[in-house]
A tleap script that builds the chain and sets N, CA, C and O, in Angstrom:
source leaprc.protein.ff14SB
mol = sequence {
  NMET GLU LYS LEU GLY ILE ASP VAL LYS LEU
  LEU VAL VAL GLN ILE ILE ASN PHE VAL LEU
  MET LEU VAL ILE LEU LYS LYS VAL LEU TYR
  LYS PRO VAL LEU ASP MET ILE LYS LYS LYS
  ARG GLU GLU ALA GLU SER LEU GLU LYS GLU
  LYS GLN ASN ILE GLU LYS GLU LYS LYS GLU
  VAL GLU GLU LYS GLU LYS GLU ILE LEU ALA
  LYS THR GLN GLN GLU ARG LYS GLU LEU LEU
  LEU ASN ALA LYS ARG GLU ILE GLU ALA GLU
  ARG LYS LYS ILE ILE GLU LYS ALA ASN LEU
  GLU ALA LYS ASP ILE LEU GLN GLY THR LYS
  ARG GLN ILE GLU ARG ASP LYS ARG LYS ASN
  CLYS
}
set mol.1.N position { 0.818 -1.172 0.000 }
set mol.1.CA position { 0.000 0.000 0.000 }
set mol.1.C position { 0.874 1.253 0.000 }
set mol.1.O position { 0.459 2.332 -0.423 }
set mol.2.N position { 2.035 1.078 0.464 }
set mol.2.CA position { 2.930 2.239 0.472 }
set mol.2.C position { 3.263 2.673 -0.941 }
set mol.2.O position { 3.595 3.836 -1.170 }
set mol.3.N position { 3.177 1.749 -1.900 }
set mol.3.CA position { 3.443 2.094 -3.299 }
set mol.3.C position { 2.390 3.063 -3.801 }
set mol.3.O position { 2.668 3.897 -4.663 }
set mol.4.N position { 1.206 2.957 -3.276 }
set mol.4.CA position { 0.124 3.840 -3.685 }
set mol.4.C position { 0.174 5.162 -2.928 }
set mol.4.O position { -0.593 6.070 -3.248 }
set mol.5.N position { 1.015 5.294 -1.976 }
set mol.5.CA position { 1.150 6.518 -1.206 }
set mol.5.C position { 0.217 6.547 -0.013 }
set mol.5.O position { -0.134 7.616 0.488 }
set mol.6.N position { -0.177 5.384 0.433 }
set mol.6.CA position { -1.088 5.297 1.564 }
set mol.6.C position { -0.289 4.777 2.751 }
set mol.6.O position { 0.357 3.731 2.679 }
set mol.7.N position { -0.348 5.522 3.827 }
set mol.7.CA position { 0.308 5.112 5.064 }
set mol.7.C position { -0.701 4.268 5.842 }
set mol.7.O position { -1.764 4.758 6.222 }
set mol.8.N position { -0.364 2.994 6.079 }
set mol.8.CA position { -1.262 2.045 6.723 }
set mol.8.C position { -1.541 2.478 8.157 }
set mol.8.O position { -2.685 2.395 8.604 }
set mol.9.N position { -0.534 2.935 8.887 }
set mol.9.CA position { -0.733 3.354 10.273 }
set mol.9.C position { -1.712 4.529 10.337 }
set mol.9.O position { -2.609 4.566 11.178 }
set mol.10.N position { -1.517 5.476 9.436 }
set mol.10.CA position { -2.396 6.640 9.411 }
set mol.10.C position { -3.832 6.225 9.051 }
set mol.10.O position { -4.796 6.752 9.606 }
set mol.11.N position { -3.955 5.293 8.134 }
set mol.11.CA position { -5.280 4.805 7.733 }
set mol.11.C position { -5.967 4.125 8.909 }
set mol.11.O position { -7.154 4.354 9.141 }
set mol.12.N position { -5.245 3.294 9.654 }
set mol.12.CA position { -5.816 2.588 10.806 }
set mol.12.C position { -6.232 3.601 11.872 }
set mol.12.O position { -7.309 3.480 12.456 }
set mol.13.N position { -5.379 4.603 12.128 }
set mol.13.CA position { -5.704 5.620 13.133 }
set mol.13.C position { -6.938 6.409 12.697 }
set mol.13.O position { -7.795 6.713 13.527 }
set mol.14.N position { -7.041 6.739 11.438 }
set mol.14.CA position { -8.202 7.483 10.944 }
set mol.14.C position { -9.477 6.633 11.021 }
set mol.14.O position { -10.555 7.155 11.307 }
set mol.15.N position { -9.356 5.354 10.772 }
set mol.15.CA position { -10.517 4.454 10.892 }
set mol.15.C position { -10.961 4.388 12.349 }
set mol.15.O position { -12.152 4.453 12.653 }
set mol.16.N position { -9.964 4.254 13.260 }
set mol.16.CA position { -10.282 4.222 14.691 }
set mol.16.C position { -10.926 5.546 15.100 }
set mol.16.O position { -11.919 5.559 15.826 }
set mol.17.N position { -10.355 6.663 14.630 }
set mol.17.CA position { -10.940 7.980 14.930 }
set mol.17.C position { -12.370 8.074 14.408 }
set mol.17.O position { -13.252 8.593 15.091 }
set mol.18.N position { -12.593 7.577 13.213 }
set mol.18.CA position { -13.917 7.628 12.618 }
set mol.18.C position { -14.912 6.805 13.430 }
set mol.18.O position { -16.029 7.253 13.687 }
set mol.19.N position { -14.507 5.599 13.836 }
set mol.19.CA position { -15.372 4.725 14.632 }
set mol.19.C position { -15.662 5.376 15.978 }
set mol.19.O position { -16.805 5.394 16.434 }
set mol.20.N position { -14.601 5.919 16.622 }
set mol.20.CA position { -14.803 6.607 17.898 }
set mol.20.C position { -15.765 7.787 17.748 }
set mol.20.O position { -16.648 7.996 18.579 }
set mol.21.N position { -15.576 8.542 16.681 }
set mol.21.CA position { -16.456 9.681 16.433 }
set mol.21.C position { -17.897 9.225 16.252 }
set mol.21.O position { -18.821 9.859 16.761 }
set mol.22.N position { -18.090 8.119 15.523 }
set mol.22.CA position { -19.441 7.577 15.331 }
set mol.22.C position { -20.050 7.153 16.660 }
set mol.22.O position { -21.217 7.443 16.926 }
set mol.23.N position { -19.273 6.470 17.496 }
set mol.23.CA position { -19.764 6.009 18.800 }
set mol.23.C position { -20.128 7.218 19.659 }
set mol.23.O position { -21.191 7.242 20.279 }
set mol.24.N position { -19.259 8.208 19.696 }
set mol.24.CA position { -19.511 9.400 20.509 }
set mol.24.C position { -20.741 10.149 19.996 }
set mol.24.O position { -21.604 10.538 20.783 }
set mol.25.N position { -20.822 10.350 18.689 }
set mol.25.CA position { -21.989 11.040 18.129 }
set mol.25.C position { -23.281 10.261 18.392 }
set mol.25.O position { -24.332 10.843 18.658 }
set mol.26.N position { -23.176 8.931 18.310 }
set mol.26.CA position { -24.365 8.113 18.555 }
set mol.26.C position { -24.848 8.305 19.982 }
set mol.26.O position { -26.047 8.454 20.219 }
set mol.27.N position { -23.917 8.303 20.941 }
set mol.27.CA position { -24.299 8.452 22.345 }
set mol.27.C position { -24.696 9.883 22.667 }
set mol.27.O position { -25.651 10.102 23.413 }
set mol.28.N position { -23.995 10.846 22.129 }
set mol.28.CA position { -24.229 12.237 22.501 }
set mol.28.C position { -25.375 12.856 21.701 }
set mol.28.O position { -26.188 13.582 22.273 }
set mol.29.N position { -25.462 12.598 20.434 }
set mol.29.CA position { -26.480 13.249 19.610 }
set mol.29.C position { -27.591 12.312 19.144 }
set mol.29.O position { -28.772 12.571 19.377 }
set mol.30.N position { -27.211 11.247 18.500 }
set mol.30.CA position { -28.177 10.398 17.831 }
set mol.30.C position { -29.187 9.799 18.810 }
set mol.30.O position { -30.394 9.914 18.599 }
set mol.31.N position { -28.704 9.163 19.876 }
set mol.31.CA position { -29.597 8.530 20.847 }
set mol.31.C position { -30.503 9.544 21.542 }
set mol.31.O position { -31.709 9.313 21.624 }
set mol.32.N position { -29.966 10.664 22.048 }
set mol.32.CA position { -30.871 11.639 22.670 }
set mol.32.C position { -31.901 12.216 21.694 }
set mol.32.O position { -33.051 12.445 22.068 }
set mol.33.N position { -31.494 12.445 20.461 }
set mol.33.CA position { -32.438 12.962 19.475 }
set mol.33.C position { -33.518 11.919 19.197 }
set mol.33.O position { -34.701 12.255 19.126 }
set mol.34.N position { -33.121 10.660 19.041 }
set mol.34.CA position { -34.115 9.601 18.825 }
set mol.34.C position { -35.042 9.468 20.032 }
set mol.34.O position { -36.252 9.297 19.877 }
set mol.35.N position { -34.468 9.546 21.237 }
set mol.35.CA position { -35.291 9.482 22.448 }
set mol.35.C position { -36.294 10.638 22.496 }
set mol.35.O position { -37.453 10.445 22.862 }
set mol.36.N position { -35.848 11.825 22.129 }
set mol.36.CA position { -36.722 12.987 22.126 }
set mol.36.C position { -37.837 12.820 21.085 }
set mol.36.O position { -38.994 13.149 21.349 }
set mol.37.N position { -37.482 12.310 19.908 }
set mol.37.CA position { -38.484 12.071 18.866 }
set mol.37.C position { -39.493 11.024 19.338 }
set mol.37.O position { -40.697 11.173 19.130 }
set mol.38.N position { -38.993 9.971 19.972 }
set mol.38.CA position { -39.870 8.922 20.485 }
set mol.38.C position { -40.810 9.486 21.549 }
set mol.38.O position { -42.001 9.174 21.567 }
set mol.39.N position { -40.267 10.311 22.427 }
set mol.39.CA position { -41.069 10.916 23.494 }
set mol.39.C position { -42.155 11.812 22.898 }
set mol.39.O position { -43.307 11.770 23.330 }
set mol.40.N position { -41.788 12.613 21.916 }
set mol.40.CA position { -42.761 13.496 21.265 }
set mol.40.C position { -43.841 12.684 20.554 }
set mol.40.O position { -45.015 13.053 20.582 }
set mol.41.N position { -43.451 11.587 19.922 }
set mol.41.CA position { -44.423 10.723 19.241 }
set mol.41.C position { -45.394 10.129 20.267 }
set mol.41.O position { -46.603 10.099 20.039 }
set mol.42.N position { -44.856 9.657 21.399 }
set mol.42.CA position { -45.710 9.084 22.445 }
set mol.42.C position { -46.667 10.138 23.004 }
set mol.42.O position { -47.834 9.847 23.267 }
set mol.43.N position { -46.167 11.361 23.183 }
set mol.43.CA position { -47.032 12.438 23.669 }
set mol.43.C position { -48.146 12.721 22.662 }
set mol.43.O position { -49.300 12.918 23.041 }
set mol.44.N position { -47.792 12.740 21.384 }
set mol.44.CA position { -48.795 12.982 20.341 }
set mol.44.C position { -49.847 11.871 20.337 }
set mol.44.O position { -51.040 12.145 20.210 }
set mol.45.N position { -49.404 10.617 20.478 }
set mol.45.CA position { -50.343 9.498 20.520 }
set mol.45.C position { -51.232 9.594 21.757 }
set mol.45.O position { -52.434 9.338 21.694 }
set mol.46.N position { -50.625 9.964 22.874 }
set mol.46.CA position { -51.391 10.119 24.113 }
set mol.46.C position { -52.445 11.219 23.965 }
set mol.46.O position { -53.591 11.055 24.385 }
set mol.47.N position { -52.047 12.325 23.370 }
set mol.47.CA position { -53.001 13.422 23.146 }
set mol.47.C position { -54.118 12.994 22.201 }
set mol.47.O position { -55.275 13.368 22.394 }
set mol.48.N position { -53.776 12.212 21.185 }
set mol.48.CA position { -54.796 11.733 20.249 }
set mol.48.C position { -55.793 10.819 20.961 }
set mol.48.O position { -57.002 10.922 20.750 }
set mol.49.N position { -55.274 9.918 21.810 }
set mol.49.CA position { -56.170 9.034 22.568 }
set mol.49.C position { -57.051 9.849 23.504 }
set mol.49.O position { -58.244 9.576 23.634 }
set mol.50.N position { -56.471 10.837 24.150 }
set mol.50.CA position { -57.234 11.687 25.059 }
set mol.50.C position { -58.324 12.445 24.293 }
set mol.50.O position { -59.450 12.590 24.769 }
set mol.51.N position { -57.970 12.918 23.116 }
set mol.51.CA position { -58.939 13.623 22.269 }
set mol.51.C position { -60.098 12.699 21.913 }
set mol.51.O position { -61.261 13.096 21.972 }
set mol.52.N position { -59.769 11.458 21.540 }
set mol.52.CA position { -60.812 10.498 21.187 }
set mol.52.C position { -61.703 10.192 22.391 }
set mol.52.O position { -62.922 10.086 22.258 }
set mol.53.N position { -61.085 10.050 23.568 }
set mol.53.CA position { -61.870 9.796 24.781 }
set mol.53.C position { -62.802 10.961 25.087 }
set mol.53.O position { -63.958 10.764 25.461 }
set mol.54.N position { -62.287 12.175 24.923 }
set mol.54.CA position { -63.111 13.356 25.182 }
set mol.54.C position { -64.264 13.426 24.192 }
set mol.54.O position { -65.390 13.746 24.574 }
set mol.55.N position { -63.997 13.132 22.930 }
set mol.55.CA position { -65.060 13.134 21.922 }
set mol.55.C position { -66.108 12.070 22.233 }
set mol.55.O position { -67.307 12.291 22.062 }
set mol.56.N position { -65.636 10.911 22.691 }
set mol.56.CA position { -66.568 9.837 23.052 }
set mol.56.C position { -67.433 10.268 24.235 }
set mol.56.O position { -68.648 10.066 24.225 }
set mol.57.N position { -66.810 10.860 25.251 }
set mol.57.CA position { -67.559 11.339 26.407 }
set mol.57.C position { -68.549 12.429 26.000 }
set mol.57.O position { -69.669 12.483 26.508 }
set mol.58.N position { -68.131 13.283 25.094 }
set mol.58.CA position { -69.009 14.357 24.614 }
set mol.58.C position { -70.245 13.763 23.944 }
set mol.58.O position { -71.367 14.214 24.175 }
set mol.59.N position { -70.026 12.737 23.104 }
set mol.59.CA position { -71.158 12.077 22.444 }
set mol.59.C position { -72.095 11.460 23.471 }
set mol.59.O position { -73.316 11.580 23.364 }
set mol.60.N position { -71.507 10.791 24.478 }
set mol.60.CA position { -72.327 10.162 25.511 }
set mol.60.C position { -73.145 11.208 26.264 }
set mol.60.O position { -74.325 11.000 26.546 }
set mol.61.N position { -72.509 12.330 26.586 }
set mol.61.CA position { -73.210 13.399 27.297 }
set mol.61.C position { -74.335 13.958 26.432 }
set mol.61.O position { -75.429 14.225 26.929 }
set mol.62.N position { -74.067 14.136 25.142 }
set mol.62.CA position { -75.105 14.639 24.240 }
set mol.62.C position { -76.269 13.662 24.146 }
set mol.62.O position { -77.428 14.076 24.111 }
set mol.63.N position { -75.965 12.366 24.103 }
set mol.63.CA position { -77.026 11.352 24.053 }
set mol.63.C position { -77.861 11.395 25.338 }
set mol.63.O position { -79.091 11.364 25.297 }
set mol.64.N position { -77.163 11.468 26.484 }
set mol.64.CA position { -77.890 11.541 27.754 }
set mol.64.C position { -78.741 12.803 27.810 }
set mol.64.O position { -79.868 12.787 28.306 }
set mol.65.N position { -78.193 13.884 27.300 }
set mol.65.CA position { -78.934 15.152 27.283 }
set mol.65.C position { -80.202 15.011 26.449 }
set mol.65.O position { -81.270 15.476 26.846 }
set mol.66.N position { -80.079 14.368 25.293 }
set mol.66.CA position { -81.247 14.158 24.436 }
set mol.66.C position { -82.288 13.283 25.144 }
set mol.66.O position { -83.487 13.559 25.092 }
set mol.67.N position { -81.808 12.221 25.807 }
set mol.67.CA position { -82.720 11.331 26.522 }
set mol.67.C position { -83.439 12.073 27.640 }
set mol.67.O position { -84.649 11.933 27.818 }
set mol.68.N position { -82.676 12.864 28.389 }
set mol.68.CA position { -83.271 13.613 29.496 }
set mol.68.C position { -84.286 14.621 28.971 }
set mol.68.O position { -85.362 14.784 29.548 }
set mol.69.N position { -83.943 15.296 27.878 }
set mol.69.CA position { -84.858 16.265 27.291 }
set mol.69.C position { -86.140 15.585 26.823 }
set mol.69.O position { -87.239 16.086 27.063 }
set mol.70.N position { -85.995 14.447 26.156 }
set mol.70.CA position { -87.179 13.722 25.676 }
set mol.70.C position { -88.033 13.261 26.856 }
set mol.70.O position { -89.259 13.363 26.828 }
set mol.71.N position { -87.367 12.754 27.889 }
set mol.71.CA position { -88.086 12.282 29.077 }
set mol.71.C position { -88.804 13.451 29.753 }
set mol.71.O position { -89.955 13.323 30.172 }
set mol.72.N position { -88.124 14.576 29.853 }
set mol.72.CA position { -88.725 15.755 30.477 }
set mol.72.C position { -89.930 16.240 29.687 }
set mol.72.O position { -90.953 16.603 30.267 }
set mol.73.N position { -89.810 16.248 28.367 }
set mol.73.CA position { -90.934 16.666 27.532 }
set mol.73.C position { -92.114 15.706 27.687 }
set mol.73.O position { -93.268 16.133 27.736 }
set mol.74.N position { -91.817 14.409 27.762 }
set mol.74.CA position { -92.880 13.425 27.945 }
set mol.74.C position { -93.566 13.618 29.298 }
set mol.74.O position { -94.792 13.565 29.392 }
set mol.75.N position { -92.764 13.843 30.344 }
set mol.75.CA position { -93.334 14.079 31.671 }
set mol.75.C position { -94.184 15.350 31.674 }
set mol.75.O position { -95.243 15.393 32.300 }
set mol.76.N position { -93.715 16.383 30.973 }
set mol.76.CA position { -94.456 17.636 30.884 }
set mol.76.C position { -95.807 17.395 30.210 }
set mol.76.O position { -96.835 17.902 30.659 }
set mol.77.N position { -95.789 16.614 29.125 }
set mol.77.CA position { -97.046 16.308 28.429 }
set mol.77.C position { -98.004 15.555 29.351 }
set mol.77.O position { -99.199 15.845 29.403 }
set mol.78.N position { -97.448 14.572 30.082 }
set mol.78.CA position { -98.287 13.791 30.994 }
set mol.78.C position { -98.862 14.667 32.101 }
set mol.78.O position { -100.033 14.533 32.456 }
set mol.79.N position { -98.038 15.567 32.648 }
set mol.79.CA position { -98.522 16.464 33.695 }
set mol.79.C position { -99.630 17.370 33.169 }
set mol.79.O position { -100.645 17.569 33.836 }
set mol.80.N position { -99.434 17.915 31.979 }
set mol.80.CA position { -100.465 18.765 31.387 }
set mol.80.C position { -101.751 17.980 31.140 }
set mol.80.O position { -102.850 18.474 31.394 }
set mol.81.N position { -101.604 16.770 30.649 }
set mol.81.CA position { -102.777 15.939 30.388 }
set mol.81.C position { -103.513 15.620 31.686 }
set mol.81.O position { -104.740 15.693 31.746 }
set mol.82.N position { -102.759 15.267 32.721 }
set mol.82.CA position { -103.371 14.981 34.027 }
set mol.82.C position { -104.052 16.223 34.586 }
set mol.82.O position { -105.150 16.146 35.138 }
set mol.83.N position { -103.391 17.370 34.439 }
set mol.83.CA position { -103.987 18.622 34.932 }
set mol.83.C position { -105.279 18.919 34.184 }
set mol.83.O position { -106.262 19.333 34.797 }
set mol.84.N position { -105.296 18.715 32.874 }
set mol.84.CA position { -106.514 18.946 32.094 }
set mol.84.C position { -107.627 18.003 32.538 }
set mol.84.O position { -108.785 18.404 32.655 }
set mol.85.N position { -107.266 16.753 32.782 }
set mol.85.CA position { -108.276 15.776 33.242 }
set mol.85.C position { -108.845 16.189 34.588 }
set mol.85.O position { -110.057 16.141 34.800 }
set mol.86.N position { -107.958 16.598 35.506 }
set mol.86.CA position { -108.417 17.016 36.830 }
set mol.86.C position { -109.290 18.259 36.730 }
set mol.86.O position { -110.308 18.361 37.414 }
set mol.87.N position { -108.899 19.199 35.885 }
set mol.87.CA position { -109.694 20.418 35.703 }
set mol.87.C position { -111.062 20.068 35.135 }
set mol.87.O position { -112.081 20.594 35.582 }
set mol.88.N position { -111.080 19.176 34.148 }
set mol.88.CA position { -112.352 18.770 33.542 }
set mol.88.C position { -113.244 18.065 34.567 }
set mol.88.O position { -114.451 18.303 34.620 }
set mol.89.N position { -112.638 17.200 35.377 }
set mol.89.CA position { -113.414 16.497 36.403 }
set mol.89.C position { -113.962 17.500 37.425 }
set mol.89.O position { -115.121 17.408 37.830 }
set mol.90.N position { -113.136 18.441 37.833 }
set mol.90.CA position { -113.582 19.464 38.789 }
set mol.90.C position { -114.681 20.329 38.181 }
set mol.90.O position { -115.641 20.688 38.863 }
set mol.91.N position { -114.542 20.664 36.897 }
set mol.91.CA position { -115.564 21.466 36.210 }
set mol.91.C position { -116.897 20.721 36.198 }
set mol.91.O position { -117.954 21.302 36.443 }
set mol.92.N position { -116.822 19.411 35.907 }
set mol.92.CA position { -118.051 18.615 35.880 }
set mol.92.C position { -118.699 18.560 37.263 }
set mol.92.O position { -119.921 18.639 37.388 }
set mol.93.N position { -117.867 18.422 38.302 }
set mol.93.CA position { -118.405 18.400 39.669 }
set mol.93.C position { -119.085 19.722 40.004 }
set mol.93.O position { -120.167 19.746 40.590 }
set mol.94.N position { -118.436 20.821 39.624 }
set mol.94.CA position { -119.005 22.136 39.915 }
set mol.94.C position { -120.325 22.327 39.179 }
set mol.94.O position { -121.296 22.827 39.748 }
set mol.95.N position { -120.353 21.924 37.902 }
set mol.95.CA position { -121.585 22.056 37.111 }
set mol.95.C position { -122.681 21.171 37.701 }
set mol.95.O position { -123.834 21.587 37.810 }
set mol.96.N position { -122.315 19.965 38.075 }
set mol.96.CA position { -123.292 19.044 38.661 }
set mol.96.C position { -123.840 19.608 39.971 }
set mol.96.O position { -125.043 19.557 40.225 }
set mol.97.N position { -122.957 20.135 40.786 }
set mol.97.CA position { -123.376 20.721 42.061 }
set mol.97.C position { -124.274 21.936 41.811 }
set mol.97.O position { -125.287 22.119 42.486 }
set mol.98.N position { -123.891 22.757 40.839 }
set mol.98.CA position { -124.716 23.928 40.514 }
set mol.98.C position { -126.085 23.496 40.006 }
set mol.98.O position { -127.097 24.108 40.349 }
set mol.99.N position { -126.123 22.457 39.198 }
set mol.99.CA position { -127.410 21.954 38.693 }
set mol.99.C position { -128.274 21.425 39.835 }
set mol.99.O position { -129.479 21.671 39.872 }
set mol.100.N position { -127.656 20.702 40.761 }
set mol.100.CA position { -128.419 20.183 41.909 }
set mol.100.C position { -128.953 21.335 42.758 }
set mol.100.O position { -130.102 21.312 43.199 }
set mol.101.N position { -128.111 22.339 42.982 }
set mol.101.CA position { -128.566 23.495 43.762 }
set mol.101.C position { -129.699 24.222 43.034 }
set mol.101.O position { -130.672 24.664 43.644 }
set mol.102.N position { -129.543 24.330 41.719 }
set mol.102.CA position { -130.601 24.981 40.938 }
set mol.102.C position { -131.889 24.189 41.017 }
set mol.102.O position { -132.963 24.778 41.141 }
set mol.103.N position { -131.812 22.858 40.948 }
set mol.103.CA position { -133.005 22.017 41.064 }
set mol.103.C position { -133.638 22.179 42.442 }
set mol.103.O position { -134.857 22.287 42.572 }
set mol.104.N position { -132.779 22.195 43.475 }
set mol.104.CA position { -133.300 22.368 44.843 }
set mol.104.C position { -134.010 23.710 44.981 }
set mol.104.O position { -135.091 23.803 45.562 }
set mol.105.N position { -133.376 24.749 44.432 }
set mol.105.CA position { -133.992 26.075 44.504 }
set mol.105.C position { -135.303 26.087 43.729 }
set mol.105.O position { -136.303 26.641 44.186 }
set mol.106.N position { -135.288 25.468 42.546 }
set mol.106.CA position { -136.492 25.418 41.717 }
set mol.106.C position { -137.599 24.648 42.426 }
set mol.106.O position { -138.752 25.080 42.436 }
set mol.107.N position { -137.252 23.506 43.020 }
set mol.107.CA position { -138.248 22.720 43.738 }
set mol.107.C position { -138.762 23.487 44.958 }
set mol.107.O position { -139.952 23.475 45.275 }
set mol.108.N position { -137.816 24.155 45.630 }
set mol.108.CA position { -138.241 24.963 46.790 }
set mol.108.C position { -139.175 26.075 46.368 }
set mol.108.O position { -140.161 26.366 47.045 }
set mol.109.N position { -138.857 26.699 45.238 }
set mol.109.CA position { -139.705 27.773 44.735 }
set mol.109.C position { -141.065 27.226 44.316 }
set mol.109.O position { -142.087 27.858 44.582 }
set mol.110.N position { -141.098 26.072 43.670 }
set mol.110.CA position { -142.360 25.454 43.259 }
set mol.110.C position { -143.198 25.123 44.491 }
set mol.110.O position { -144.407 25.354 44.490 }
set mol.111.N position { -142.588 24.594 45.527 }
set mol.111.CA position { -143.308 24.273 46.759 }
set mol.111.C position { -143.882 25.547 47.383 }
set mol.111.O position { -145.016 25.582 47.860 }
set mol.112.N position { -143.054 26.584 47.358 }
set mol.112.CA position { -143.500 27.854 47.932 }
set mol.112.C position { -144.690 28.394 47.139 }
set mol.112.O position { -145.649 28.913 47.708 }
set mol.113.N position { -144.607 28.261 45.818 }
set mol.113.CA position { -145.725 28.719 44.975 }
set mol.113.C position { -146.970 27.898 45.275 }
set mol.113.O position { -148.067 28.451 45.357 }
set mol.114.N position { -146.819 26.594 45.439 }
set mol.114.CA position { -147.951 25.710 45.754 }
set mol.114.C position { -148.551 26.102 47.104 }
set mol.114.O position { -149.772 26.149 47.251 }
set mol.115.N position { -147.710 26.379 48.073 }
set mol.115.CA position { -148.188 26.788 49.394 }
set mol.115.C position { -148.936 28.115 49.301 }
set mol.115.O position { -149.998 28.315 49.890 }
set mol.116.N position { -148.326 29.005 48.533 }
set mol.116.CA position { -148.974 30.313 48.384 }
set mol.116.C position { -150.322 30.168 47.675 }
set mol.116.O position { -151.271 30.867 48.028 }
set mol.117.N position { -150.428 29.286 46.694 }
set mol.117.CA position { -151.667 29.058 45.975 }
set mol.117.C position { -152.720 28.503 46.938 }
set mol.117.O position { -153.877 28.921 46.910 }
set mol.118.N position { -152.314 27.569 47.779 }
set mol.118.CA position { -153.221 26.959 48.739 }
set mol.118.C position { -153.697 27.991 49.756 }
set mol.118.O position { -154.861 27.995 50.159 }
set mol.119.N position { -152.801 28.843 50.153 }
set mol.119.CA position { -153.172 29.881 51.123 }
set mol.119.C position { -154.151 30.868 50.510 }
set mol.119.O position { -155.089 31.325 51.164 }
set mol.120.N position { -153.923 31.182 49.270 }
set mol.120.CA position { -154.753 32.169 48.619 }
set mol.120.C position { -156.133 31.602 48.260 }
set mol.120.O position { -157.022 32.395 47.949 }
set mol.121.N position { -156.358 30.354 48.282 }
set mol.121.CA position { -157.649 29.797 47.944 }
set mol.121.C position { -158.547 29.832 49.071 }
set mol.121.O position { -159.693 29.397 48.961 }
savepdb mol mol.pdb
quit
């Protein structure tokens, strides 16, 4: 190799230097950079999972909200219907009572007229 102008000792030292430099760069730069990239990727995946969980919870809350709203509207309808029925029943009772009182008054008046007729004869 010396015929080609290559010093074997210098070549071996440069190869050793190159290997050492690679090992040092791998430990000092490459590994920490890869670790940082891995950490950032894991954080991104974690955030994505958290986002999906939040969206799922949001959907569940919206569904529950819809169910509660529908249930509340149904209960409101039932309450209104029951109130109308009670009002109608009370109205009928009042009318019936008024009719009975009117009949009693009418009968009392008829009796009074009959008594007055008998007295006047």
